[in-house]
N, C-alpha and C positions, 0 to 999 in steps of 0.2 A: 529232107530235101533230095530230089531225084539226082541221078548222075548228070543228066542234062542240065538241070538247074545249077548244080555245083560247078559244072564246066563253064556255064554262062557267067556265073558270079565271078569265077576265077579270072575269066577273060576281062571282065569289067575292072576288077580290082587291079589286075596286072597293068592295064592301060593307064590307070591313074598313078600307079607306083612308078612306072618307068618314065612317065612324062615329067616327073618332078625333079629335074636336074637343071639348075641355072648356073651362071658363072660363079656365084658364091658357093654353091654346093660343090662344084667341080674343084674350086680352090681348096675346100675342106678335104676332098678326096686326095688331092695332091699333098696336102699337109700330112695326112695320115700315112700315106705311102712313104713320104720322105722321113717321117718319124721312125717307121719300121726300118728303113734302109740305114739311116744314121745310127739307130740303136744297135743294129747288128755290127756295123762297121766299128763302132766305138767299143762295144763289149768284147769284140775279138781282140782289139789291141790291149784292153785291160786283162784279158785272159793271158795273152802272151807275156804281159808284164807281171803275172803271178797274182793279180788281185782277185781274179775270179777262179774258184776251184771247179773241179769236175770237168765237164766237156761241153762243147758247143756244136750245134748243127744249125747252120745258117740258111737263110732263104732269100738272099738278095736275088732279085729278078722275078720273084713270085709274089711281090707285094699286091699286085692288082687282084689276085684271087682272094686273098684274105680281106682286103678292104672292100672289094666289089660285092662279095657275098655278105659280109657282116653289115654293110650299109643298109641292106633291106631287111635286117632282122630287128626285132624289138628287144629291149633289155630282158624281157621275160622269156624269150626264146633261148635255147641252149645249143652249145656246140661241143663236139669232141675233137681233140687234136692229136698230134703225132709227136715223134721225137724232134720235130722241127716246128716248135709251137710259138716262137716269139711273135711272128706276124699275126697269127690268129688271136693271141692274147691281147695285143695292143689294139687290134681292129675291133674286138668284141667289147673293149672298154675296161680291161684290167688296168688298174692305176699304174702309171709309169714309175712312180717311186717304188711301189710295192713289187713291180716286176723286176726292177733293177736290184732291189735289195734281196730278192729271192735268188738271183744269179750269184750274188755275193755270199749267199748262205746265211743271211742275217735274220734275226727274229722278227723284224718288221716286214719281211717278205710276204708275198701273197699266200704262200703255203708255210709260213713260219720258218723258212730256211730249210725245210725238209725235202723239198722237191727239186730245187735247182732248175737248170735250163730245160731239161726234158720233161718236167712235170709242172709247168706253169698252169695256173688256173685260178678261178675265183667264182664260187657258186653265186655270189651276190650279183654278178653281172651275167650269169648264165653261161659260164665256162667250166665244164668239168676239168679237174686237173688233168693235164695231157697224159696220154698213154703211149709209152715208148715202144710197146710191142707192135710190130708191123701187122696191121689189120685189127689191132685190139679194139679200136673204137667202132668197128663195123658191126659188132654184135652188141656192144654196150649201148650204142645209140638206139637200138631197137627197144631197150628197156625204157629209155626216155620217151620215145614215141608212143609206146604202149601205155605208159603212165598218163600221157596227155590225152590219149583216146579214152581211157577208162574214166578219167576224171572230167571228161567233156570240156576241157579248156580249148582255146584256139591257138595254143602254143605250137611252135615248130622246132624240130631238132635238126641240126646240120652236122654231118660227119665228114670231116676233112681227112683225106687219105691219099697216098701216092699210088701211081699206077702199079708199082710192085705189089701192093696189097691186093690188087684185083686177081692175083693168082693164089691167094690164101683162101682156105676154106671158109674163114670167117666172113669174107666179102660175099660169097655166094649164099651162105646161111643167113646173113643179116639182110641182104637184099630180098631174098625169097620170102623170109618171114614178114618183112615190112610190106612187101607187095600183097601177100595173101591177107594180111590184117588191115590193109589200106592205112598204114601209119603215116602221120604227118612228118615225114623225114625227107631231107635233101641229102643225097650222097654226093659230095663234092670232091671229085678226083682231081688232084694236082698232078697232071702228067708232065713231069719234067724230063722225060725220055730215059732216065737211068734209075735203076734200083741199086743204090750205092754206085758201083762201077759197071753194072751189067745193063746193056742196052735192052729196052723193052722188046724190040723186035726179035731178040734172040730167045726170049722165053714165052712168046705168045705169037701165034699165027694170026691172031685177030689184032689188027693194028690200032683200032679204036676201042677204048674201054667202054665208051657209051653204047657201042653196038651190042654189048652183052645185056643191055636192059631188056631187049626183045625176048630173051629166054625166060624172063620172069614177068612178062606182061606189063611192064611199066615204060614210061617215056624216058628216052635218053637223048641228050643234046650235047653237041660239041661247041665250044666257044673259044675265042682267042683269049687265052689267059694272060696275054701281055697288054691287054686293053681294058682298063678298069671300067670304062663305061659299058663295054660289051658284056663284061662279066656281070656287072650290076643289072643289066637288062635281062640277061638269061636267068640269073639267080632270082630276080624279082618275079618272073613268071613261075619259076619252080616253087618258090616260097608261097606264093598265092595259091597255087594248085594244092600244095600240101596243107595249107591252112584251111582251105575250103573242103577238105576231105576227099579230094580226088585220089590221093595216094602218093607214094614216094616218087621221086624223080632222080635219075642218075645224070649228073652234070659233069662233063669232062672238060677241064680247062687245060688247053695246051700251053704249057709254060716252060720255063727253063731256070735252073739255079745257076747263077754266075759263079758261086763259090763251089768248092768241092763238097763231097758228101759230108765230111767231117774235117776236123782240124788238120789231120795228117794226109789228106787226099791231095795229091799234086796234079790230078786230072789228066794223067797221061793217056787215058782212054778216049779223049776228045781231041778233035782237030782244031787248030787255030781258026780255020775257015768257018767251022761250025760255030765256035764261040763268037766270032766277029758278027756272023749273021744274026745271032740272037741278041747280042749286045746292041746292035743297031735298032732293035725293037724294044729297048728298055722302056717299061711302062711309065716310069716317072718322067723320063725325057719326053716321051710322046705327049703326055698330058701337059707338061710345062710348055711345049711348043704350041699346043692347042690354046692354052690360056694366054700365051703371049700375044695372040692375035687381038685380044680384046682388053687385056690388062697390062698396065705399066710393069715393066721388068722389076721396078723397085718394090712393087707389091709382092712379087714372087721372092725376091731377095729377102724382104722383111719376113716372109713366112719361113724361109730357111733359117733365118736368124732366131726366130721364135722357137723353132725345133731345137737348135743348138743350145739355147738358154734353158729349155726344159730338160734336156739331157744333162747339162751341167748340174742343174739342181738335183736331178735324180741320182746322179753319181755321187755327189757330195752327201746326199741323204743316206745312201747305202754305205758309204765309208764311215759315217758317224754313227750308224745304227749298231746296236749291241748284237753279239752272237747269241744264239739260243742257249738257255741254261741246260745243264746236263739232265736235270729232272724232266725237261720238256720232251725228252726222247720217248717217254711213255704216254704223253698226252695224245689223244686221238687214236690210240691203238685199240681201244675197246669201246664198245657202245653199251650203255645201260638200257636194259629192256624194262619197260614199265611194269611194275609189279614183281620184278625179279631182282631187285636191288640186293646186293650182298649185305649180310648182317654181321660179317666178320669185322 
């Protein structure tokens, strides 16, 4: 297929994809964002109460990016995530019970209790266990994309990363390799303005991460990351282009994390005015207001109640689940090479 034919096919598929959003679909987008929000709010309290070990990096405010992007993916498509993976995991389809149990460090967790908050994932739904190294997924995702190309599937890989990672060598290496090889990858930057506590404008004279796409000959696009429908539309175009063989796309979602970088961050580097401005753009509130025009408020309240009931069930499941056995520490540590099995 010629480049022109691929581009034409991508345009047609994109139009079909982005047009398929009715009130029922929007309500489901709302439910999924609300599930992520309430999941993080509740696990944070459980962490403070000592029920969840390890640490937590929350993403309240960024739900529209995870849900909007993953909504246009197939189960057979793959994603890589970051140290802030809860939203990506739930949006991609990781089982709620399994995700909760993983945070509790239980054997029934999606990674057997070995990964915890920063390494959520489940290959059965197309999510590589999250990589906590900043920029770590930006080169790993090229392996996924290359595998899809070599095996001639029509799968797509998405790499979620923060704007801070765009100053890492891995970002440039990964994007350049994907561009040269025309790999089916969407690089989805969650630009929440701060790398931990450092404002992005202090470490980059290029204000928009998407503008860096031009240096590698690929398309870059900026989207309102606080609007799930806008994210879905832009991600839909990018995924269709990647699937059609056009090559990678760099999608920059301008968003904001309402919580601090991690549990001990008091956010002293941000002004109250700035926080208020972004809070007024809360993606969940915006979609609820949109839905309230056509749906009875009781429908939305019932959806919220369903989310709480699902979380109650997941928390109880995690509490009742067993801890991993000591001998399980060695499982999954080694791979058996066919024809090279040990005879000892």
